[in-house]
VEXDREN-2710 file (C-alpha; in Angstrom, 1 decimal):
% VEXDREN-2710
k/r/px/py/pz
1/MET/13.0/20.0/-15.8
2/ILE/9.5/18.3/-15.6
3/GLU/9.5/14.6/-13.7
4/ILE/7.3/12.6/-15.6
5/PRO/6.0/10.9/-12.3
6/SER/4.7/14.5/-11.2
7/LEU/1.8/14.0/-14.1
8/ARG/0.1/11.3/-12.0
9/PRO/-2.2/12.8/-9.2
10/GLU/-0.8/9.6/-6.8
11/THR/2.9/11.4/-6.9
12/ARG/1.9/14.9/-5.6
13/TYR/3.3/14.2/-2.3
14/GLY/6.2/12.1/-3.0
15/MET/7.1/8.8/-4.2
16/PRO/9.8/6.6/-3.1
17/ALA/12.7/4.9/-5.4
18/ALA/12.6/1.4/-6.3
19/ASP/14.1/-1.1/-8.8
20/ARG/11.2/-0.6/-11.1
21/ILE/8.6/1.4/-11.2
22/LEU/5.2/0.5/-12.9
23/PHE/2.6/3.0/-14.0
24/ASN/-1.1/1.3/-13.6
25/ARG/-4.4/3.1/-14.2
26/GLN/-5.0/4.0/-10.6
27/TYR/-2.1/2.7/-8.9
28/ILE/1.7/2.9/-9.0
29/ILE/4.0/0.0/-8.1
30/GLY/7.9/0.1/-6.9
31/TYR/9.0/-3.2/-7.8
32/SER/12.0/-5.1/-5.9
33/TYR/14.2/-7.6/-8.0
34/LEU/15.5/-8.9/-5.0
35/PHE/12.8/-9.7/-2.8
36/ARG/10.6/-10.7/-6.1
37/GLN/7.6/-8.4/-4.8
38/PRO/6.8/-4.9/-4.6
39/ARG/8.5/-2.5/-2.3
40/TRP/5.8/-0.1/-2.2
41/ALA/2.5/0.7/-3.6
42/LEU/0.9/4.2/-4.0
43/GLU/-2.4/5.4/-4.5
44/LEU/-5.0/8.0/-4.4
45/ILE/-8.5/6.7/-2.8
46/ASP/-10.9/9.0/-4.2
47/PRO/-14.6/7.9/-4.2
48/GLU/-15.3/10.1/-7.0
49/ALA/-12.8/8.4/-9.1
50/GLN/-14.1/4.5/-8.2
51/ARG/-17.5/5.4/-9.2
52/ILE/-18.8/2.1/-10.3
53/GLU/-19.4/2.2/-14.4
54/GLU/-20.1/-1.6/-14.4
55/PRO/-22.5/-2.3/-11.9
56/GLU/-22.4/-6.0/-12.3
57/LEU/-18.4/-6.4/-12.0
58/ASP/-17.4/-8.4/-9.1
59/ARG/-13.5/-9.3/-8.2
60/LEU/-11.8/-11.1/-11.6
61/ASP/-9.6/-12.9/-9.5
62/ASN/-7.3/-13.2/-12.6
63/PHE/-3.9/-13.8/-11.0
64/ARG/-1.0/-13.7/-13.5
65/GLU/2.6/-12.9/-13.8
66/ASP/3.3/-9.1/-15.0
67/LEU/5.6/-9.1/-18.1
68/ARG/7.0/-5.7/-17.3
69/ILE/9.2/-7.4/-14.9
70/PRO/12.2/-9.4/-16.2
71/GLU/11.5/-13.5/-16.2
72/ASN/14.1/-13.9/-13.5
73/PHE/13.2/-11.5/-11.1
74/ARG/9.4/-12.3/-11.4
75/ALA/7.3/-13.9/-8.8
76/THR/4.9/-16.8/-10.2
77/LEU/1.3/-18.5/-8.8
78/GLU/3.8/-21.5/-8.5
79/ASP/5.7/-19.8/-5.9
80/TYR/2.6/-19.3/-4.0
81/ALA/1.1/-22.5/-4.4
82/GLY/1.2/-24.8/-1.3
83/SER/3.6/-22.3/0.8
84/GLY/1.2/-21.9/3.3
85/PHE/0.7/-17.9/2.3
86/ASP/-1.6/-16.0/0.9
87/ARG/-1.0/-13.9/-2.2
88/GLY/-1.8/-10.5/-0.4
89/HIS/-3.0/-7.6/-2.3
90/LEU/-1.2/-4.1/-1.6
91/VAL/-4.0/-2.4/-3.7
92/SER/-6.9/-3.7/-2.8
93/SER/-9.4/-5.1/-5.2
94/ALA/-12.0/-3.8/-3.5
95/ASP/-10.6/-0.5/-3.9
96/ARG/-10.9/-0.7/-7.7
97/LEU/-14.0/-1.8/-9.2
98/GLN/-14.8/1.2/-11.8
99/ARG/-14.1/-1.2/-14.2
100/SER/-12.9/-4.7/-15.3
101/ILE/-9.0/-3.5/-16.9
102/ILE/-9.0/-1.4/-13.5
103/ASN/-9.7/-4.4/-11.3
104/SER/-7.7/-6.8/-13.4
105/GLU/-4.7/-4.9/-13.0
106/THR/-4.8/-5.3/-9.1
107/PHE/-4.6/-9.1/-9.7
108/LEU/-0.9/-8.7/-11.5
109/MET/2.1/-10.5/-9.3
110/SER/3.5/-7.4/-9.3
111/ASN/1.1/-6.1/-6.9
112/MET/1.3/-9.4/-4.7
113/THR/3.2/-10.5/-1.6
114/PRO/3.4/-13.4/0.7
115/GLN/0.8/-12.6/3.7
116/HIS/-0.1/-14.7/6.4
117/PRO/-3.7/-16.0/5.9
118/ARG/-5.1/-14.4/9.0
119/LEU/-3.7/-11.2/8.5
120/ASN/-4.6/-10.8/4.9
121/ARG/-8.1/-12.1/5.6
122/ASP/-8.6/-10.0/8.7
123/SER/-6.9/-7.2/10.1
124/TRP/-5.2/-5.9/6.8
125/ARG/-8.7/-6.2/5.1
126/PHE/-10.3/-4.3/7.8
127/LEU/-7.7/-1.6/7.6
128/GLU/-8.2/-1.2/4.0
129/GLY/-12.1/-1.0/4.8
130/ALA/-11.1/1.7/7.2
131/VAL/-9.0/3.8/4.9
132/ARG/-11.8/3.6/2.5
133/GLU/-14.4/5.0/5.3
134/LEU/-12.2/7.7/5.9
135/ALA/-12.0/8.6/2.0
136/ARG/-15.7/9.0/2.5
137/SER/-15.8/11.2/5.1
138/GLU/-16.8/14.8/4.5
139/GLU/-13.8/16.0/6.5
140/PHE/-11.0/14.9/4.1
141/ILE/-10.8/16.1/0.4
142/GLU/-8.5/13.3/-0.8
143/VAL/-6.6/10.7/1.0
144/TYR/-3.4/9.1/-0.2
145/VAL/-1.9/5.9/0.9
146/ILE/1.2/4.1/0.6
147/CYS/2.0/0.8/1.4
148/GLY/4.5/-1.9/1.6
149/PRO/6.5/-5.2/3.3
150/LEU/9.0/-4.6/6.1
151/PHE/12.0/-7.1/6.3
152/ASN/14.2/-7.6/9.4
153/ILE/17.2/-7.0/7.6
154/GLY/20.3/-9.2/9.6
155/ASP/17.3/-12.0/10.7
156/PRO/17.0/-15.2/8.9
157/ILE/15.0/-15.1/6.1
158/GLU/11.8/-17.5/4.7
159/VAL/11.3/-17.6/1.2
160/ILE/9.1/-19.4/-1.1
161/GLY/8.7/-21.4/-4.5
162/ASP/11.6/-21.9/-6.8
163/ASN/11.6/-18.1/-7.4
164/ARG/12.6/-17.5/-3.6
165/VAL/10.0/-14.9/-3.0
166/VAL/11.2/-13.4/0.3
167/VAL/8.4/-13.5/3.0
168/PRO/8.3/-10.1/5.1
169/ASP/8.1/-10.1/8.7
170/ALA/5.6/-7.1/8.8
171/TYR/3.8/-4.6/6.4
172/PHE/3.3/-0.7/6.8
173/LYS/0.2/1.6/5.8
174/SER/0.7/5.2/5.8
175/VAL/-2.2/7.2/5.2
176/LEU/-2.1/11.1/4.6
177/ALA/-5.2/12.8/4.3
178/GLU/-6.1/16.8/3.1
179/ALA/-8.5/18.4/5.0
180/ALA/-11.5/19.6/3.1
181/ARG/-11.4/22.9/4.9
182/ALA/-9.1/24.8/6.5
183/ASN/-11.2/25.5/9.8
184/THR/-11.6/21.6/11.0
185/ARG/-10.3/20.3/13.9
186/ARG/-7.2/19.1/12.3
187/SER/-4.4/20.4/10.4
188/GLN/-4.6/20.8/6.6
189/LEU/-2.8/17.5/6.5
190/SER/-2.9/14.4/8.7
191/LEU/-0.9/11.5/8.7
192/TRP/-1.0/8.1/10.2
193/THR/1.3/5.1/9.6
194/PHE/0.4/1.4/10.7
195/VAL/3.0/-1.5/11.0
196/LEU/1.2/-4.8/11.3
197/PRO/3.1/-8.1/11.5
198/ASN/2.8/-10.7/9.3
199/ALA/1.1/-12.7/11.5
200/ASN/-2.3/-13.4/13.3
201/ALA/-2.7/-9.6/13.5
202/ASP/-5.8/-9.6/15.9
203/GLU/-5.1/-6.3/18.1
204/PRO/-7.6/-3.3/17.8
205/LEU/-6.1/-1.2/14.4
206/GLY/-5.0/1.8/16.6
207/SER/-2.3/-0.4/18.5
208/TYR/-0.7/-0.6/15.2
209/LEU/0.2/2.7/14.7
210/ARG/4.0/4.0/14.6
211/PRO/5.9/7.0/14.0
212/THR/6.4/7.6/10.2
213/VAL/9.9/8.5/10.4
214/GLU/10.4/4.9/12.4
215/VAL/8.8/3.1/9.5
216/GLU/11.1/5.1/7.0
217/ARG/14.1/3.7/8.9
218/TRP/13.1/0.3/8.9
219/ALA/11.6/0.1/5.2
220/GLY/14.7/2.3/3.8
221/LEU/12.1/4.7/2.1
222/GLY/11.5/8.0/2.1
223/LEU/7.4/8.6/2.6
224/TRP/5.7/11.9/1.4
225/ASP/9.2/13.6/0.5
226/ARG/7.7/16.4/-1.1
227/LEU/6.5/17.7/1.8
228/GLN/9.0/19.8/3.9
229/GLY/8.9/22.1/7.0
230/GLU/9.0/21.7/11.0
231/GLY/5.2/21.1/11.2
232/PHE/5.2/18.1/8.9
233/GLU/8.6/16.7/10.6
234/ARG/6.7/16.8/13.9
235/GLU/3.9/15.3/12.3
236/LYS/6.2/12.3/11.1
237/ALA/7.8/11.7/14.1
238/ARG/4.6/11.2/16.2
239/ALA/2.6/8.1/16.2
240/GLY/-1.2/9.8/16.0
241/GLU/-4.3/8.5/16.9
242/MET/-6.8/6.4/15.1
243/TRP/-9.2/8.6/13.5
244/ASP/-12.7/8.6/14.6
245/LEU/-15.5/8.5/12.0
END
């Protein structure tokens, strides 16, 4: 039996479950009806695929509702207005500047989550840039990323807007990189998972590294579930070290 998501290169190493799966041109969203935001975003950071075809293209900033989401489960622009939180991209606009339509898709509200302004504009943006740098490295041939919000279940929650969009307590970003050559100093697959608080996260990025299994338990998601074996389970159980590019 053929799994339709298997036809997408982003899902090569796995794809978590969600209330609604949204396939975009260069990324996939797992959407949460309960939280009114993406549960996760999955993408392949490939410099070749991001070759700019429209040299004058800048970010479009055309934020809008995603009509694929039932209306009573959508977030809107009005939910974020005056809330004190940014409309934080899970899939970065800066990663998707190849063509107008590709950049435009990153501004769907199904890709937005309430992020603390300092996190969105500083540490989260710096981490996105570090992953782009990793993907440009000759050491790795492919870099996969899954990221999403984290919620402290049982703690009091904060919501914004009439649609009661739930404010996350933190965010995770899990980065899986495949080595370009078998004889590099790293194993064939390397894994790093970061957790940043939804606050003024101003520590060095390496201080936010966490074991992937810890993040799976917190998020209630299986990450990279198509990879099996003792070696990879050990990799998921260690926090790893920040890469040196």
